[in-house]
C-alpha positions as semicolon CSV with decimal commas, in nm:
position;residue;x (nm);y (nm);z (nm)
1;M;-6,298;-1,100;-0,883
2;N;-6,082;-1,142;-1,193
3;D;-6,026;-1,478;-1,361
4;Q;-5,676;-1,530;-1,220
5;D;-5,787;-1,465;-0,862
6;L;-6,083;-1,697;-0,910
7;E;-5,851;-1,976;-1,021
8;N;-5,618;-1,909;-0,729
9;K;-5,905;-1,925;-0,480
10;K;-6,004;-2,270;-0,606
11;T;-5,666;-2,404;-0,495
12;L;-5,666;-2,214;-0,164
13;T;-5,728;-2,428;0,143
14;I;-5,761;-2,347;0,513
15;N;-5,637;-2,574;0,790
16;I;-5,905;-2,494;1,051
17;P;-6,268;-2,375;1,034
18;P;-6,270;-2,021;0,887
19;A;-6,477;-1,882;1,176
20;I;-6,216;-1,998;1,427
21;A;-5,932;-1,858;1,216
22;L;-6,111;-1,522;1,198
23;F;-6,184;-1,519;1,571
24;I;-5,820;-1,590;1,654
25;G;-5,695;-1,333;1,405
26;I;-5,936;-1,050;1,487
27;T;-5,929;-1,085;1,866
28;G;-5,557;-1,164;1,872
29;V;-5,454;-0,858;1,671
30;F;-5,696;-0,638;1,868
31;I;-5,540;-0,755;2,197
32;L;-5,188;-0,712;2,062
33;Y;-5,234;-0,370;1,904
34;Q;-5,494;-0,199;2,123
35;I;-5,425;-0,355;2,464
36;V;-5,063;-0,473;2,467
37;G;-4,955;-0,188;2,242
38;G;-5,155;0,057;2,452
39;L;-4,993;-0,061;2,775
40;I;-4,645;-0,033;2,624
41;L;-4,739;0,315;2,500
42;F;-4,848;0,413;2,852
43;F;-4,532;0,281;3,015
44;I;-4,307;0,460;2,764
45;F;-4,488;0,793;2,726
46;G;-4,711;0,814;3,033
47;A;-5,073;0,927;3,053
48;D;-5,023;1,279;2,917
49;M;-5,016;1,212;2,544
50;L;-5,059;1,580;2,455
51;N;-4,728;1,687;2,610
52;T;-4,503;1,406;2,497
53;N;-4,232;1,391;2,230
54;F;-4,447;1,347;1,921
55;N;-4,163;1,237;1,696
56;A;-4,089;0,953;1,935
57;L;-4,462;0,879;1,951
58;R;-4,479;0,866;1,571
59;L;-4,189;0,621;1,557
60;Y;-4,358;0,406;1,820
61;Q;-4,684;0,402;1,621
62;V;-4,497;0,297;1,307
63;A;-4,319;0,015;1,490
64;S;-4,632;-0,103;1,672
65;Q;-4,834;-0,134;1,350
66;Y;-4,569;-0,342;1,179
67;I;-4,513;-0,560;1,488
68;F;-4,873;-0,596;1,612
69;I;-5,071;-0,584;1,285
70;L;-4,864;-0,671;0,978
71;L;-4,648;-0,949;1,123
72;P;-4,945;-1,130;1,286
73;A;-5,139;-1,101;0,958
74;I;-4,858;-1,271;0,766
75;F;-4,796;-1,529;1,040
76;L;-5,166;-1,623;1,071
77;S;-5,204;-1,645;0,693
78;K;-4,908;-1,882;0,676
79;L;-5,036;-2,078;0,977
80;F;-5,396;-2,125;0,863
81;F;-5,376;-2,117;0,481
82;N;-5,168;-2,312;0,231
83;D;-5,065;-2,009;0,023
84;V;-4,990;-1,666;0,173
85;T;-4,955;-1,502;-0,169
86;T;-5,308;-1,605;-0,266
87;V;-5,455;-1,510;0,072
88;M;-5,305;-1,163;0,052
89;R;-5,380;-1,125;-0,320
90;I;-5,022;-1,020;-0,393
91;K;-5,048;-0,938;-0,762
92;K;-4,956;-0,647;-0,986
93;I;-5,239;-0,438;-1,125
94;P;-5,243;-0,245;-1,456
95;L;-5,206;0,132;-1,433
96;K;-5,544;0,187;-1,600
97;E;-5,724;-0,015;-1,332
98;T;-5,537;0,171;-1,060
99;G;-5,659;0,496;-1,211
100;F;-6,032;0,430;-1,205
101;F;-6,020;0,272;-0,859
102;C;-5,833;0,575;-0,728
103;A;-6,097;0,803;-0,881
104;G;-6,344;0,609;-0,668
105;I;-6,154;0,664;-0,343
106;I;-6,158;1,040;-0,405
107;L;-6,537;1,027;-0,438
108;V;-6,572;0,800;-0,134
109;S;-6,348;1,023;0,079
110;V;-6,571;1,325;0,015
111;M;-6,886;1,115;0,064
112;A;-6,743;0,998;0,397
113;V;-6,724;1,358;0,520
114;D;-7,095;1,406;0,448
115;L;-7,182;1,069;0,599
116;Q;-6,992;1,157;0,915
117;A;-7,180;1,487;0,934
118;L;-7,516;1,314;0,885
119;Q;-7,429;1,058;1,153
120;D;-7,344;1,339;1,396
121;I;-7,663;1,527;1,316
122;A;-7,871;1,211;1,363
123;F;-7,698;1,132;1,693
124;R;-7,766;1,482;1,824
125;K;-8,134;1,452;1,736
126;I;-8,152;1,113;1,911
127;V;-7,995;1,266;2,223
128;D;-8,243;1,556;2,207
129;F;-8,527;1,303;2,193
130;F;-8,380;1,084;2,471
131;P;-8,218;1,326;2,722
132;A;-8,093;1,032;2,930
133;L;-7,833;0,974;2,657
134;E;-7,678;1,316;2,718
135;I;-7,422;1,177;2,964
136;I;-7,306;0,929;2,698
137;K;-7,270;1,210;2,444
138;V;-7,075;1,425;2,691
139;N;-6,829;1,142;2,758
140;L;-6,794;1,066;2,386
141;D;-6,733;1,434;2,315
142;E;-6,461;1,455;2,580
143;L;-6,289;1,145;2,448
144;N;-6,318;1,279;2,096
145;K;-6,160;1,612;2,191
146;V;-5,853;1,434;2,327
147;M;-5,829;1,217;2,014
148;E;-5,865;1,518;1,785
149;E;-5,602;1,718;1,970
150;S;-5,364;1,422;1,949
151;Y;-5,439;1,382;1,578
152;K;-5,379;1,752;1,520
153;R;-5,040;1,724;1,690
154;L;-4,968;1,410;1,490
155;L;-5,033;1,590;1,161
156;S;-4,831;1,901;1,249
157;F;-4,470;1,937;1,134
158;N;-4,200;2,205;1,131
159;S;-3,943;2,058;0,892
160;V;-3,906;1,833;0,591
161;W;-3,788;1,553;0,821
162;E;-4,101;1,584;1,036
163;F;-4,321;1,595;0,725
164;L;-4,168;1,268;0,601
165;L;-4,217;1,115;0,945
166;V;-4,582;1,226;0,948
167;V;-4,636;1,071;0,604
168;L;-4,470;0,748;0,718
169;T;-4,684;0,739;1,035
170;V;-5,021;0,850;0,900
171;A;-5,019;0,738;0,536
172;I;-4,760;0,475;0,445
173;T;-4,761;0,249;0,752
174;P;-5,141;0,222;0,800
175;A;-5,189;0,167;0,427
176;I;-4,957;-0,133;0,432
177;C;-5,026;-0,286;0,773
178;E;-5,403;-0,235;0,792
179;E;-5,469;-0,343;0,435
180;F;-5,267;-0,663;0,459
181;F;-5,458;-0,752;0,775
182;F;-5,812;-0,637;0,692
183;R;-5,834;-0,667;0,312
184;G;-5,585;-0,954;0,319
185;F;-5,634;-1,200;0,604
186;V;-5,978;-1,091;0,735
187;L;-6,150;-1,041;0,399
188;R;-6,023;-1,372;0,265
189;G;-6,136;-1,550;0,582
190;F;-6,489;-1,411;0,551
191;E;-6,502;-1,517;0,184
192;F;-6,490;-1,879;0,303
193;L;-6,809;-1,816;0,503
194;I;-7,027;-1,564;0,318
195;K;-7,074;-1,394;-0,019
196;P;-6,813;-1,136;-0,128
197;F;-7,028;-0,826;-0,060
198;W;-7,104;-0,934;0,296
199;A;-6,742;-1,037;0,344
200;A;-6,631;-0,685;0,244
201;L;-6,901;-0,525;0,462
202;F;-6,821;-0,726;0,774
203;T;-6,451;-0,658;0,720
204;A;-6,530;-0,286;0,692
205;V;-6,731;-0,289;1,016
206;I;-6,445;-0,458;1,203
207;F;-6,202;-0,213;1,038
208;S;-6,412;0,074;1,174
209;F;-6,435;-0,079;1,524
210;Y;-6,057;-0,110;1,535
211;H;-6,019;0,267;1,498
212;V;-6,222;0,329;1,817
213;N;-6,376;0,644;1,669
214;F;-6,750;0,669;1,734
215;Y;-6,806;0,986;1,533
216;G;-6,619;0,846;1,234
217;F;-6,777;0,501;1,255
218;T;-7,003;0,509;0,947
219;A;-6,749;0,703;0,740
220;L;-6,484;0,439;0,809
221;I;-6,729;0,163;0,715
222;L;-6,794;0,334;0,381
223;I;-6,422;0,370;0,308
224;G;-6,350;0,014;0,425
225;L;-6,631;-0,128;0,212
226;Y;-6,494;0,035;-0,101
227;L;-6,141;-0,083;-0,021
228;G;-6,277;-0,436;0,015
229;Y;-6,471;-0,414;-0,311
230;A;-6,165;-0,287;-0,499
231;T;-5,946;-0,560;-0,353
232;Y;-6,194;-0,833;-0,446
233;K;-6,268;-0,697;-0,792
234;S;-5,907;-0,630;-0,892
235;G;-5,769;-0,940;-0,725
236;S;-5,484;-0,732;-0,584
237;I;-5,409;-0,605;-0,233
238;Y;-5,190;-0,336;-0,384
239;I;-5,486;-0,132;-0,504
240;A;-5,622;-0,114;-0,148
241;V;-5,279;-0,010;-0,018
242;I;-5,253;0,265;-0,281
243;M;-5,605;0,397;-0,213
244;H;-5,558;0,386;0,164
245;F;-5,237;0,584;0,119
246;I;-5,411;0,841;-0,103
247;N;-5,692;0,887;0,148
248;N;-5,458;0,937;0,445
249;F;-5,195;1,138;0,257
250;S;-5,469;1,375;0,139
251;A;-5,554;1,441;0,505
252;V;-5,190;1,529;0,577
253;V;-5,167;1,766;0,279
254;L;-5,503;1,936;0,336
255;Y;-5,437;1,990;0,704
256;S;-5,088;2,128;0,634
257;L;-5,233;2,369;0,377
258;F;-5,535;2,495;0,568
259;K;-5,456;2,425;0,936
260;D;-5,832;2,415;0,987
261;E;-5,968;2,301;1,323
262;E;-6,290;2,193;1,160
263;F;-6,095;1,978;0,914
264;I;-6,033;1,716;1,184
265;N;-6,318;1,806;1,417
266;S;-6,577;1,527;1,424
267;T;-6,824;1,717;1,640
268;G;-6,787;2,069;1,508
269;A;-7,050;2,284;1,338
270;F;-7,165;2,117;1,020
271;Q;-7,355;2,269;0,732
272;D;-7,729;2,230;0,689
273;T;-7,854;1,871;0,681
274;W;-7,998;1,913;0,334
275;I;-7,667;2,036;0,195
276;H;-7,495;1,723;0,318
277;L;-7,776;1,503;0,186
278;L;-7,771;1,673;-0,154
279;R;-7,394;1,653;-0,194
280;F;-7,385;1,293;-0,072
281;S;-7,665;1,198;-0,314
282;I;-7,493;1,361;-0,614
283;L;-7,160;1,196;-0,534
284;L;-7,335;0,864;-0,473
285;A;-7,495;0,881;-0,817
286;I;-7,154;0,948;-0,978
287;F;-7,002;0,668;-0,769
288;I;-7,269;0,421;-0,882
289;L;-7,188;0,506;-1,244
290;L;-6,822;0,438;-1,171
291;I;-6,907;0,100;-1,015
292;I;-7,115;0,010;-1,324
293;F;-6,818;0,104;-1,543
294;I;-6,582;-0,111;-1,332
295;K;-6,816;-0,411;-1,347
296;R;-6,848;-0,379;-1,725
297;Y;-6,473;-0,340;-1,762
298;Y;-6,400;-0,662;-1,575
299;S;-6,682;-0,842;-1,755
300;T;-6,525;-0,744;-2,088
301;V;-6,178;-0,851;-1,971
302;S;-6,315;-1,186;-1,852
303;H;-6,496;-1,241;-2,182
304;K;-6,177;-1,168;-2,381
305;N;-5,978;-1,404;-2,161
306;Q;-6,230;-1,683;-2,221
307;E;-6,217;-1,626;-2,597
308;A;-5,839;-1,648;-2,587
309;L;-5,849;-1,994;-2,428
């Protein structure tokens, strides 16, 4: 956390116990977005999501995220806290800081692919050891196939207009709405209860649960944890929004370039376990060096600020 954000937090107050505020926010937004939004989706588009008008579906997803995630996040922050700007960490960030944080999200995005592969490999071995779990795996695989087919349709486009709509749906809207809720309201709420690392971790776990994607669960936690760390360390929500956009926009571009089934397939054939472990370990070592650099950078900035006082 930078000096300015630390000073802002000292003046930040909450009107009700933080645990209650978090419970209301997390459960409320989940009900609104996943249940109410899901029911509206069903009534508008029906049960056959694979044969619907995907442009209309994209527009609905954009609207639902702003209505059921972003607006509640702002409303709850204003309702429970005395200063929405401080809760959301609305603050500009220098270009240099944006650069090294964005270098981190590139590393984390690749690490997440290996982590997802390792999770899948581990789950398969567990199922092999406990055959009774096979029925659970079959059901998860079937659900995952439907989700992947929908995601593939969501990423596909045939014109510049559709490309812009895909970017709005997959990259811009989630980056804004999810970050203001998770790294804004939720992260700040947890900071009133526990230390920053655990606040970022718990926020990341909830972030992953919200996506209802078993095979991507650990990968989403890793990405969410880094987004939380960057938000806390920089004192700005904007860095999380930018990194979230980069991560999702990269998926749009890579899929449009390669049209690879395995690119979005969570249960497809992965490489050898040791290859994933080796690549993950190398990237983790580089990532740790980057984190050390970031910590030293902010330590130096803080020291200079203190000398200037």
